[in-house]
PAMIBA-168742 format. One record per residue: residue in three letters; x, y, z negated of N, C-alpha, C in turn. Coordinates in steps of 0.1 Angstrom, whole numbers, padded with zeros to 4 digits, always signed. Each point is the difference from the previous one (the first is absolute). Example, Ala and Ser with C-alpha at 12.3 -4.5 7.8 and 13.67 -1.06 7.14 Angstrom:
<atoms>
ALA+0132-0057-0078-0009+0012+0000+0009+0012+0000;SER-0004+0011+0007+0009+0011+0000-0008+0011-0008;
</atoms>
This chain:
<atoms>
UNK+1128+1102-0665+0012+0005-0005+0010+0000+0009;UNK+0007+0011+0005+0009+0002+0010+0015-0001-0007;UNK+0001+0008-0011+0014+0002-0005-0003+0000-0015;UNK+0010-0007-0006+0002-0002-0015+0002+0014-0005;UNK+0007+0010+0004+0001+0012-0004-0012+0008-0002;UNK-0011-0002+0009-0012+0006-0002-0006+0000-0015;UNK+0003-0011-0006-0004-0002-0014+0009+0002-0011;UNK+0012+0007+0005+0009+0005-0011+0003+0014+0003;UNK-0010+0008+0005+0002+0014+0004+0000+0009-0013;UNK+0012+0007-0004-0001+0007-0011-0010+0011-0002;UNK-0002+0007+0011-0010+0011+0001-0014-0005-0002;UNK-0003-0013+0004-0013-0005-0001-0002-0004-0016;UNK+0011-0006-0004+0001-0005-0014-0003+0012-0011;UNK+0006+0012+0004-0001+0011-0008-0015+0005+0000;UNK-0007+0000+0011-0014+0005+0002-0008-0011-0009;UNK+0001-0013+0001-0006-0008-0008+0001+0001-0017;UNK+0015+0003-0001+0002+0003-0015-0005+0012-0004;UNK-0001+0011+0006-0007+0014-0001-0013-0004-0004;UNK-0007-0008+0008-0015-0002-0003-0002-0009-0012;UNK+0009-0009-0003-0001-0009-0011+0001+0011-0014;UNK+0011+0007+0000+0002+0010-0010-0011+0010-0003;UNK-0006+0005+0012-0011+0009-0002-0013-0007-0006;UNK+0000-0013+0003-0013-0006-0004+0001-0005-0014;UNK+0009-0006-0004+0003-0007-0012-0001+0011-0011;UNK-0011-0002-0007-0003+0009-0013+0003-0008-0013;UNK-0002-0015-0001+0000-0007-0011+0011-0010+0003;UNK+0005-0008-0012+0010-0011+0003-0008-0013+0005;UNK+0004-0007+0009-0005-0011+0004+0011-0011+0003;UNK-0003-0012-0003+0009-0013+0002-0006-0010+0010;UNK+0007+0000+0012-0003-0008+0012+0009-0011+0002;UNK-0003-0012+0005+0009-0011+0002+0000-0003+0014;UNK+0012-0001+0006+0003-0004+0012+0001-0016-0001;UNK-0007-0008+0008-0002-0015-0001+0013-0006+0005;UNK+0004+0005+0010+0011-0007+0008+0014+0004-0003;UNK+0009-0012-0001+0014+0003-0004+0007+0008+0012;UNK-0004-0003+0012+0004+0008+0012-0001+0015-0003;UNK-0011+0004-0004-0005+0014-0003+0009+0004-0011;UNK+0003-0007-0011+0008+0003-0011+0015+0003+0005;UNK+0005-0008+0008+0013+0003+0005+0001+0014+0007;UNK-0011+0002+0010+0000+0012+0007+0000+0013-0009;UNK-0009-0001-0012-0002+0010-0009+0011+0003-0006;UNK+0009-0011-0005+0012+0004-0009+0012+0004+0009;UNK+0001-0006+0013+0010+0003+0010-0001+0014+0003;UNK-0012+0006+0002-0001+0013+0005-0003+0010-0011;UNK-0001-0004-0013-0002+0008-0012-0015+0006+0001;UNK-0009-0007+0006-0012+0006+0001-0008+0004-0014;UNK+0003-0011-0009-0005+0002-0013+0005+0014-0006;UNK+0012+0004+0002+0007+0012-0006-0005+0012+0005;UNK-0008+0000+0012-0003+0013+0007-0015+0003-0004;UNK-0007-0010-0007-0014+0002-0003-0002+0008-0012;UNK-0012+0006-0002-0001+0008-0013+0002-0008-0012;UNK+0004+0007-0011+0004-0007-0012-0009-0010-0006;UNK-0013+0002+0003-0011-0007-0007-0003-0013+0009;UNK+0006+0001+0011-0004-0013+0010+0010-0010+0000;UNK-0004-0012-0006+0007-0011-0003-0001-0012+0011;UNK+0010-0005+0005-0002-0013+0008+0004-0012-0008;UNK-0009-0008+0000+0003-0012-0009+0002-0012+0011;UNK+0013-0008-0002+0002-0011+0009-0008-0012-0002;UNK-0006-0005+0010-0007-0011-0002+0004-0014+0003;UNK-0007-0010-0001+0004-0014+0003+0002-0004+0015;UNK+0002+0009+0010+0000-0003+0013+0013-0004+0006;UNK+0007-0008-0006+0012-0006+0005-0003-0015+0000;UNK+0000-0006+0012-0005-0015+0000+0011-0008-0005;UNK+0012+0003+0001+0012-0007-0006-0002+0000-0016;UNK-0002+0013-0004+0000+0001-0014-0010-0007-0007;UNK-0012-0002+0005-0010-0006-0007-0001-0014+0004;UNK+0008-0006+0007+0001-0015+0001+0004-0006-0013;UNK-0008-0010-0006+0002-0003-0014+0014-0009+0000;UNK+0004+0001-0012+0014-0007-0003-0002-0016+0003;UNK-0011-0006-0003-0002-0012+0001-0001-0005+0015;UNK-0004+0009+0008+0001-0002+0016+0013+0001+0004;UNK+0009+0009-0006+0014+0001+0004+0006-0014-0003;UNK-0003-0004-0012+0007-0013-0005-0004-0012+0009;UNK-0013+0000+0006-0004-0010+0007+0006+0001+0014;UNK+0003+0013+0005+0009+0001+0012+0014-0005-0002;UNK+0005+0003-0010+0014-0003-0005+0000-0018+0001;UNK-0008-0004-0007-0001-0017+0001-0002-0005+0013;UNK-0010+0006+0008+0000-0005+0012+0011+0000+0010;UNK+0006+0012-0002+0011+0004+0010+0012-0008-0003;UNK+0001-0006-0013+0012-0006-0004+0000-0016+0004;UNK-0011-0003+0007-0002-0015+0004+0008-0001+0013;UNK+0007-0010+0003+0009-0003+0011-0008-0001+0014;UNK-0013-0005-0002-0009-0002+0012-0006+0013+0004;UNK+0003+0012-0006-0009+0011+0003+0010+0011+0007;UNK-0008+0006+0010+0006+0014+0003-0010+0008-0005;UNK+0005+0010-0007-0008+0010-0007+0001+0014+0005;UNK-0010+0004+0005+0000+0013+0010-0008+0012-0007;UNK+0007+0012-0001-0006+0012-0007+0004+0011+0007;UNK-0007+0012-0003+0005+0013+0004+0011+0003-0010;UNK+0009+0009+0005+0013+0002-0008-0003+0006-0013;UNK-0011+0007-0002-0002+0008-0013-0002-0010-0011;UNK-0002-0014+0001-0003-0008-0011+0013-0007-0004;UNK+0009+0002+0007+0013-0008-0003+0008+0005-0014;UNK-0002+0012-0004+0005+0004-0011-0007+0001-0012;UNK-0013-0004+0002-0010+0001-0011+0003-0010-0011;UNK+0002+0004-0013+0004-0011-0009-0011-0008-0004;UNK+0003-0014-0002-0009-0009-0005+0005-0002-0015;UNK-0004-0010-0006+0004-0003-0015+0014+0002-0001;UNK+0008-0005+0009+0015-0003-0004+0009+0003+0013;UNK-0007+0001+0012+0008+0002+0013-0010+0008+0009;UNK+0005+0000+0013-0008+0005+0011+0003-0008+0013;UNK-0007+0005+0011+0001-0009+0012+0015+0000+0006;UNK+0007+0012-0001+0014+0001+0003+0009-0011-0007;UNK-0002-0001-0012+0007-0011-0007-0004-0014+0003;UNK-0012-0002+0003-0003-0014+0006+0007-0002+0013;UNK+0000+0011+0008+0007-0001+0013+0015-0003-0001;UNK+0006+0007-0009+0014-0002-0004+0006-0013-0005;UNK-0012-0006-0007+0002-0013-0005-0003-0012+0009;UNK-0002+0004+0014-0003-0011+0010-0015+0001+0006;UNK-0008+0008-0008-0014-0001+0006-0003+0005+0013;UNK-0008-0004+0009-0001+0006+0014-0009+0009-0001;UNK+0004+0012-0003-0011+0013-0001+0004+0009+0012;UNK-0010+0003+0007+0001+0010+0011-0008+0012+0001;UNK+0006+0009+0004-0011+0014+0001-0004-0001+0014;UNK-0012+0002+0000-0009+0002+0014-0006+0013-0001;UNK-0004+0004+0012-0005+0012+0004-0016+0000+0002;UNK-0005-0015+0001-0015+0000+0003-0003-0016-0007;UNK-0012-0002-0006-0002-0013-0002+0000-0009+0013;UNK-0003+0006+0011+0001-0010+0011+0014-0005+0004;UNK+0010+0009-0005+0013-0006+0000+0001-0014-0008;UNK-0006+0000-0010+0002-0011-0009-0009-0014+0007;UNK-0010+0005+0005-0008-0010+0008+0008-0007+0011;UNK+0008+0008+0008+0007-0003+0011+0013-0009-0006;UNK+0004+0003-0011+0011-0008-0007-0005-0013-0004;UNK-0014-0001-0004-0005-0013-0003-0002-0010+0013;UNK-0003+0006+0012-0002-0006+0012+0014-0005+0004;UNK+0010+0008-0003+0013-0005+0005+0007-0010-0010;UNK-0005+0000-0010+0007-0009-0010-0012-0010-0007;UNK-0005-0009+0008-0010-0008-0005+0003-0009-0011;UNK+0014-0001-0002+0004-0010-0012+0002+0008-0012;UNK-0002+0013+0000+0001+0008-0014-0014+0007-0003;UNK-0002+0002-0013-0011+0008-0004+0004+0016+0001;UNK-0008+0006+0007+0001+0015+0002-0011+0007-0009;UNK+0005+0009-0010-0009+0008-0009+0002+0015+0003;UNK-0012+0008+0001+0001+0014+0001-0005+0004-0013;UNK+0008+0012-0004-0006+0004-0015-0010+0013+0005;UNK-0012-0003-0002-0009+0010+0004-0006+0010-0011;UNK+0006+0011+0000-0004+0009-0013-0007+0013+0009;UNK-0005+0009-0011-0004+0012+0006-0014+0003-0002;UNK-0006+0013+0002-0013+0004+0000-0008-0003+0013;UNK-0011+0005+0003-0007-0001+0010+0005+0001+0013;UNK+0012+0008-0001+0008+0003+0013+0007-0012+0005;UNK+0006-0008-0007+0008-0011+0004-0008-0013+0000;UNK-0012+0000-0006-0008-0013+0000-0004-0003+0015;UNK-0006+0008+0009-0003-0006+0011+0010-0007+0010;UNK+0013+0006+0001+0009-0008+0009+0004-0013-0008;UNK+0000-0001-0013+0003-0012-0006-0011-0010+0002;UNK-0013+0005+0000-0012-0007+0001+0000-0007+0016;UNK+0004+0009+0010+0002-0004+0014+0010-0012+0001;UNK+0010+0001-0007+0010-0010+0002-0005-0013-0005;UNK-0007-0001-0011-0005-0013-0004-0010-0005+0009;UNK-0009+0009+0005-0009-0002+0010+0006-0007+0014;UNK+0011+0005+0003+0007-0005+0011+0006-0015-0003;UNK+0006+0000-0012+0006-0013-0005-0011-0010+0002;UNK-0011+0001-0004-0010-0010+0001-0004-0002+0012;UNK+0000+0011+0009-0006-0001+0014+0010-0008+0008;UNK+0014+0002-0003+0010-0007+0008+0005-0014-0007;UNK-0007-0003-0011+0004-0013-0008+0013+0000-0005;UNK+0007+0011-0004+0012+0002-0007-0001-0006-0015;UNK+0001-0011-0004-0004-0005-0013+0013+0003-0010;UNK+0012+0002+0005+0012+0005-0010+0002+0015-0003;UNK-0013+0007+0003+0002+0015-0004-0009+0002-0012;UNK+0002+0007-0009-0008+0004-0010+0003+0015-0004;UNK-0009+0005-0009+0001+0014-0005-0002+0001-0015;UNK+0011+0006-0006-0003+0004-0014-0007+0012-0001;UNK-0011+0000-0005-0010+0011+0000+0001+0009-0013;UNK+0002+0013+0002-0001+0008-0012-0006+0014+0006;UNK-0013-0001+0004-0005+0012+0007-0010+0005-0010;UNK+0000+0013-0002-0010+0010-0010-0006+0010+0008;UNK-0012+0004-0008-0007+0009+0007-0002+0014-0009;UNK-0002+0012+0007+0003+0010-0007-0014+0005-0009;UNK-0011+0000+0006-0011+0003-0007-0001-0004-0015;UNK+0001-0014-0002-0001-0006-0015+0011+0006-0009;UNK+0012+0004+0006+0011+0005-0007-0006+0016-0005;UNK-0006+0006+0009-0005+0013-0004-0010-0001-0011;UNK-0008-0010+0001-0011-0002-0010+0007-0003-0014;UNK+0011-0008+0000+0007-0004-0012+0007+0012-0007;UNK+0006+0007+0009+0006+0014-0006-0011+0009-0005;UNK-0011+0002+0005-0010+0010-0003-0005-0006-0013;UNK-0002-0012-0003-0006-0006-0012+0010-0003-0010;UNK+0012+0004+0002+0010-0001-0012-0002+0011-0009;UNK+0002-0003-0014-0003+0012-0011+0011+0010+0002;UNK+0011-0003+0005+0011+0009+0001+0000+0009+0014;UNK-0011-0003+0007+0000+0006+0013+0000+0016+0000;UNK+0008+0008+0009-0001+0014+0000-0004+0004+0014;UNK-0001-0010+0010-0002+0004+0014-0014+0005+0001;UNK+0000+0013+0008-0011+0007+0002-0004-0001+0017;UNK+0009-0005+0009-0002-0001+0014+0012-0008+0005;UNK-0003-0006+0013+0008-0008+0006+0004+0003+0015;UNK+0013-0001+0001+0004+0002+0015+0001-0016+0005;UNK-0010-0004+0008-0001-0013+0004+0011-0003+0012;UNK+0005-0014+0001+0009-0003+0009-0006-0001+0015;UNK+0005+0008+0008-0004+0000+0015+0001-0013+0006;UNK+0011-0007-0002+0002-0012+0008-0010-0010-0004;UNK-0003-0002-0012-0011-0009-0005-0013+0003+0007;UNK-0003+0012-0001-0012+0005+0008-0001-0002+0014;UNK+0012+0000+0007-0001-0003+0015-0007-0014+0002;UNK+0003-0010-0010-0008-0014+0000-0013+0000-0006;UNK-0001+0007-0012-0012-0003-0006-0011+0011+0001;UNK+0006+0013+0006-0010+0010+0000-0002+0008-0012;UNK-0012+0007-0001-0003+0007-0012-0012-0007-0010;UNK-0006-0009+0005-0011-0005-0004-0001-0006-0015;UNK+0013-0004-0005+0000-0004-0015+0003+0012-0009;UNK+0002+0011+0004+0004+0012-0009-0013+0008-0004;UNK-0010+0003+0007-0010+0009-0006-0007-0006-0013;UNK-0001-0013-0001-0005-0005-0014+0010+0005-0012;UNK+0012-0002+0003+0010+0002-0011-0001+0017-0003;UNK+0000+0007+0011+0001+0014-0003-0014+0005-0007;UNK-0012-0008+0003-0013+0005-0006+0001-0004-0015;UNK+0005-0015-0002+0000-0006-0013+0008+0009-0011;UNK+0013+0003+0006+0009+0004-0009+0001+0018+0002;UNK-0009+0005+0008+0003+0014+0002+0013+0006+0003;UNK+0006-0007+0009+0013+0003+0004+0001+0004+0016;UNK+0006+0010+0005+0002+0001+0014+0011-0010+0004;UNK-0003-0005+0013+0010-0010+0006+0001+0005+0014;UNK+0014+0005+0004+0003+0003+0012+0011-0008+0008;UNK-0003-0006+0010+0008-0005+0007+0011+0005+0008;UNK+0011-0004-0003+0012+0009+0003+0010-0006+0006;UNK+0009+0005+0009+0011-0006+0009+0012+0002-0010;UNK+0012+0000+0006+0014-0004-0006+0009+0010+0001;UNK-0002+0011+0009+0009+0010+0002-0004+0012-0007;UNK+0010+0008-0003-0003+0011-0009-0012+0009+0002;UNK-0003+0003+0013-0013+0006+0002-0010-0008-0003;UNK-0002-0012+0003-0008-0010-0002-0004+0001-0014;UNK+0010+0000-0011-0004-0001-0013-0003+0013-0006;UNK+0005+0011+0005-0005+0012-0005-0013+0005+0005;UNK-0005-0005+0011-0013+0001+0004-0010-0008-0008;UNK+0005-0012-0004-0009-0008-0010+0000+0006-0012;UNK+0010+0006-0005+0001+0007-0014-0010+0012+0001;UNK+0001+0008+0010-0008+0011+0003-0015-0001-0001;UNK-0003-0013+0007-0015-0003+0000-0004-0006-0014;UNK+0009-0006-0006-0005-0006-0013-0001+0014-0011;UNK+0010+0009+0001-0002+0012-0008-0012+0007+0002;UNK-0006+0002+0012-0011+0006+0004-0012-0007-0006;UNK+0000-0012+0002-0010-0009-0007-0002+0002-0014;UNK+0011-0001-0007+0002+0001-0014-0006+0013-0005;UNK+0006+0008+0006-0004+0016-0003-0015+0001+0001;UNK-0005-0005+0010-0015+0002+0005-0010-0010-0007;UNK+0005-0010-0008-0007-0009-0008-0004-0011+0009;UNK+0004-0003+0011-0003-0011+0009+0007-0012-0001;UNK-0005-0011+0003+0007-0012+0001-0004-0009+0010;UNK+0006+0002+0013-0004-0005+0013+0011-0009+0005;UNK+0000-0007+0010+0009-0007+0008+0004+0009+0012;UNK+0012+0004+0002+0003+0007+0013+0011-0008+0009;UNK+0000+0001+0011+0010-0005+0009+0010+0011+0004;UNK+0011+0002-0005+0010+0010+0005+0010-0008+0009;UNK-0003-0011+0004+0010-0006+0008-0007-0006+0013;UNK-0008+0009+0008-0008-0007+0010+0008-0003+0011;UNK+0011+0003+0002+0008-0003+0011+0004-0015+0001;UNK-0002-0007-0012+0001-0014-0002-0012-0007-0006;UNK-0008+0006-0007-0011-0006-0007-0013+0003+0005;UNK-0008-0011+0004-0013+0001+0003-0009-0004-0010;UNK-0013+0004-0002-0007-0001-0011-0003-0015-0002;UNK-0003-0009+0010-0002-0014+0000+0014-0006-0001;UNK+0011+0005+0002+0012-0009+0000+0001-0008+0012;UNK+0008-0012-0002+0002-0008+0011-0010-0012+0000;UNK-0012-0001+0006-0006-0011-0002+0004-0014+0004;UNK+0010+0001+0010+0006-0014+0003+0008-0005-0011;UNK+0007+0009-0005+0009-0004-0012-0007-0004-0011;UNK-0011+0005-0003-0008-0003-0012-0006-0014+0003;UNK-0006-0003+0011-0003-0012+0004+0008-0011-0002;UNK+0014+0003+0003+0009-0012-0003+0002-0001-0015;UNK+0001+0011-0006+0001-0001-0015-0011-0010-0005;UNK-0013+0004+0004-0011-0008-0006+0002-0017+0004;UNK+0007-0001+0010+0000-0014+0007+0012-0007-0009;UNK+0010+0005-0002+0012-0006-0006+0001+0000-0013;UNK-0004+0012-0007+0001+0000-0016-0014-0001-0005;UNK+0002-0001-0013-0012+0001-0009+0005+0009-0011;UNK-0009+0009-0005+0003+0008-0012+0002-0007-0013;UNK+0010+0003-0007+0001-0005-0014+0006+0010-0010;UNK-0001-0005-0014+0008+0008-0010+0014+0000+0003;UNK+0008+0011-0002+0015-0002+0003+0006+0009-0011;UNK+0011-0006-0004+0009+0004-0010+0009+0012+0007;UNK+0004+0012-0006+0007+0010+0006+0013+0001-0010;UNK+0012+0001+0005+0011-0001-0007-0001+0013-0010;UNK+0003-0002-0013+0000+0009-0010-0013+0007-0004;UNK-0011-0005+0007-0013+0006-0003-0010-0010-0007;UNK+0002-0012+0008-0009-0012-0007-0011-0003+0012;UNK-0010-0008-0004-0010-0003+0009-0010+0010+0003;UNK-0003+0001+0013-0010+0009+0005-0011-0008+0007;UNK-0012+0001-0005-0009-0009+0007-0003+0003+0014;UNK-0002-0010+0009-0003+0001+0013+0009+0010+0008;UNK+0013+0000-0004+0009+0009+0005+0010-0007+0011;UNK-0002-0012+0003+0012-0006+0008-0007-0009+0011;UNK+0008-0007+0008-0004-0009+0009+0007-0012-0001;UNK-0007-0013+0003+0008-0013+0003-0007-0006+0013;UNK+0009-0010+0004-0004-0006+0014-0015-0007-0006;UNK-0009+0002+0010-0014-0008-0001+0003-0015+0001;UNK-0010-0007-0004-0001-0014+0000+0004-0005+0014;UNK-0004+0006+0011+0002-0006+0014+0016+0001+0002;UNK+0007+0008-0005+0015+0003+0000+0006-0004-0009;UNK-0003-0006-0010+0006-0004-0013+0014-0010+0002;UNK-0001-0007+0012+0011-0008+0003+0014+0008+0004;UNK-0003+0013+0002+0012+0008+0003+0002+0010-0012;UNK-0004-0005-0011+0003+0008-0013+0014-0005-0007;UNK+0009+0007+0001+0014-0006-0005-0002-0003-0015;UNK-0006+0008-0008-0001-0003-0013-0008-0014-0002;UNK-0010-0002+0007-0005-0013+0000+0009-0011+0004;UNK+0007+0003+0012+0007-0012+0006+0012-0005-0007;UNK+0007+0011-0007+0012-0004-0008-0003-0002-0016;UNK-0012+0002-0002-0006-0004-0016+0008+0010-0008;UNK+0000+0012+0002+0005+0009-0011-0009+0009-0007;UNK-0013-0003+0001-0009+0008-0006+0001+0000-0015;UNK+0006-0009-0006+0003+0000-0015+0009+0009-0005;UNK+0009+0006+0007+0011+0009-0003-0005+0011-0007;UNK+0004+0003-0013-0004+0011-0008+0013+0008-0005;UNK-0002+0013-0001+0012+0008-0003-0004+0011-0011;UNK+0010+0006-0005-0001+0010-0012+0007+0013+0006;UNK-0007+0011-0001+0007+0013+0006+0011+0004-0011;UNK+0010+0008+0005+0009+0006-0008-0006+0009-0010;UNK+0004-0003-0014-0003+0011-0009+0005+0012+0000;UNK+0011+0004+0007+0007+0011+0002-0005+0009+0012;UNK-0006-0008+0010-0004+0009+0012-0015+0004-0001;UNK-0001+0014+0003-0013+0006-0002-0007+0002+0014;UNK+0004-0008+0010-0005+0003+0013-0015-0001+0002;UNK-0006-0007-0009-0014-0002+0000-0007+0015-0003;UNK+0006+0007-0009-0005+0012-0004+0002+0010+0011;UNK+0012+0000+0006+0003+0007+0013-0010-0002+0010;UNK-0004-0013+0002-0010-0002+0012-0014+0002-0005;UNK-0004+0003-0012-0012+0005-0003+0000+0014-0001;UNK+0012+0006+0001-0001+0016+0001+0001+0004-0016;UNK+0003-0009-0010-0002+0004-0013+0014+0008-0004;UNK+0011-0002+0006+0012+0006-0002+0007+0002+0014;UNK+0009+0011-0001+0011+0002+0011+0010-0010-0001;UNK+0007-0004+0011+0011-0008-0002+0012+0002-0008;UNK+0002+0014-0001+0011+0005-0008-0003+0000-0016;UNK-0014-0003-0002-0003-0001-0014+0001-0014-0006;UNK+0006-0009+0008+0003-0014-0004+0015+0001-0006;UNK+0001-0005-0012+0013+0001-0007+0012-0008+0010;UNK-0005-0010+0006+0010-0008+0007+0003+0006+0014;UNK-0007+0010+0006+0002+0006+0011+0014+0008+0002;UNK+0008-0005+0010+0011+0004+0005+0011-0004-0011;UNK-0003-0008-0009+0010-0007-0010-0001-0016+0001;UNK-0006-0006-0005-0001-0013+0001-0008-0006+0014;UNK-0008+0011+0004-0007-0004+0013+0006+0009+0010;UNK+0007-0004+0011+0003+0007+0011-0003-0008+0013;UNK+0004+0005+0013-0003-0008+0011+0009-0013-0001;UNK+0013+0001-0005+0007-0012+0001-0004-0009-0010;UNK-0006+0004-0011-0003-0010-0011-0015+0005-0004;UNK-0009-0003+0008-0015+0004-0002-0006-0009-0011;UNK-0009+0005-0007-0006-0007-0010-0015-0002+0004;UNK-0005+0008+0010-0013-0003+0007+0002+0006+0016;UNK-0010-0005+0006-0002+0002+0014+0000+0015+0004;UNK-0006+0007-0008-0002+0014+0001+0013+0007+0003;UNK+0013-0005-0004+0012+0006+0001+0007-0005+0014;UNK-0005-0010+0006+0006-0005+0013-0008+0001+0012;UNK-0013+0002-0002-0008+0000+0012+0000+0012+0008;UNK-0001+0001+0012+0002+0012+0008-0010+0010-0002;UNK-0013-0006-0006-0010+0010-0005-0003+0001-0015;UNK+0011-0005-0008-0002+0000-0013+0002+0014-0006;UNK-0008+0005-0010+0002+0012-0006+0014+0002-0008;UNK+0003-0012-0007+0014+0002-0006+0011+0001+0010;UNK+0000-0006+0011+0009+0001+0011+0001+0015+0005;UNK-0012+0005+0002-0001+0014+0006+0006+0010-0012;UNK-0003-0002-0011+0007+0010-0010+0015-0001-0001;UNK+0005-0013+0001+0013-0001-0002+0007+0004+0014;UNK-0005-0004+0011+0006+0003+0013+0001+0015+0002;UNK-0010+0008-0004-0001+0015+0003+0004+0007-0014;UNK+0007-0007-0010+0006+0006-0009-0010+0008-0011;UNK-0012-0006+0000-0011+0006-0009+0003-0007-0014;UNK+0010+0002-0007+0004-0006-0011-0008+0005-0013;UNK-0004+0011+0000-0009+0004-0011-0007+0013+0004;UNK-0009+0005-0007-0008+0011+0002+0001+0008-0014;UNK-0001+0014+0001+0001+0008-0012-0013-0004-0008;UNK+0002+0000-0014-0012-0003-0009-0007-0012+0000;UNK+0007-0011+0005-0008-0011+0000+0010-0011-0007;UNK-0006-0011-0004+0008-0011-0008-0009-0012+0000;UNK+0005-0011-0005-0006-0012+0000-0012+0002-0011;UNK-0012-0007+0003-0011+0000-0008-0005-0014+0001;UNK-0009-0002-0012-0007-0013+0001-0013+0002+0006;UNK-0005-0011+0006-0012-0001+0008-0008-0012-0002;UNK-0011-0002+0003-0009-0011+0001-0002-0004+0014;UNK+0006-0012+0005+0000-0003+0014-0014-0006+0002;UNK-0004-0002+0014-0011-0008+0004+0001-0013-0003;UNK-0011-0007-0003+0001-0016-0003-0001-0004-0013;
</atoms>
């Protein structure tokens, strides 16, 4: 990739759209997995340029949004302790816990710091041997390797005052959970390109075959997404369900073997709760037994914290693609970026934040509806 503008070219976008319009003969519903793709779609109005029968369903691919409420509360409890320097990327500071967020902990005197790499947190631990330094490790397969590398380095260097609060989740089990839900309307997936740069394509063919759904690995710029949609529409109209790589400039079929080896060494696969969705079997990671000493949940004995989701917030249904953000009665009223009920309203990849930011407050002919969520 030389220039960003190459992937936002209006003439090329028109050609892709012309092909989609010419090919689509039936109504189809496809899900973009990644929240970054959702923001690009809403920002550029791509969904409004598609044929009337082509629906884009927003999936659970925002790592901040799916971090469980009890994990947020564990972070708040740890960050409140005077001996702790709590480090996080900036997008977690506004995410609401049961009654407060990390910004409020910081304003009350907690030592909460924004860092740009987990290695920054490790350096803080080395520079402050009398303090406990905790890094909040969240995300999909994309961010798991650098967090794993940091724990690996901490063990290698003997930095005993560093630990990781882990909330890593995996995409393929989430696709399986979506497809086995009785309320599922998804007929194809636009898979997240950055996840596949790490994991490759190997986990997707069994899902495509089992559920008879096309899966196209897609990038994040407008032309990337339109090309992904074009390939999905062609597959659906032709009755095919294959895995295609529409993001070859970043994704290799085998992914990144070095990163995969690091994941296998540092983590073990476990059942994991997703905020607003519930428990998805084998959908997450935690630190393996060898690195358990660096597990902040274990070190600070916060494993017993349990929480209850807001009855007013319907972000779980948004994350499952069962409703659009504007279909939640609290959207733009009780729930705004200043006073969020859920993480989807404050995350930089949250669907509710995208709809609010780009003024997609309602769509003609739609309204709230009752649905049956996963779980």
